[in-house]
C-alpha positions, 0 to 999 in steps of 0.5 A: 473497467472503464475507469482503469485506463493503463495504455491506449489498449490496455487497462489494469487495477491495482489492489493494495491490501494490509492483512492482519495476521491476528485477526485473519482479515484485511485491516486496509485495501484500496484499489487504483488504476495500474498507472497509479504509482504504488507508494501512493496508497501508503499515505492512507494506511493507519500505522500501529506501534510495534507491528511489522510492515512488509512491502515490495520494492514499488513502495519506495516512499522514504517519506512514508517509511520515515513515518513508519518508523516515527510510530514505533513500527517496523518495515522490510 
């Protein structure tokens, strides 16, 4: 992908997926370049009350984690 520049001779993409366990389908997904930080995708997600969200440590935006807390959801 020419739009997925990462380094001079490398390219890469990241897929950010929110999977709905009950419906067994992706509820949200986006694809970004590898150079974009993972936490930037968090602002696009619509959080539901009483839901659990599991992130790896790259998603370390405390502002967005606080927004999850305000909706009555939980994060790990």
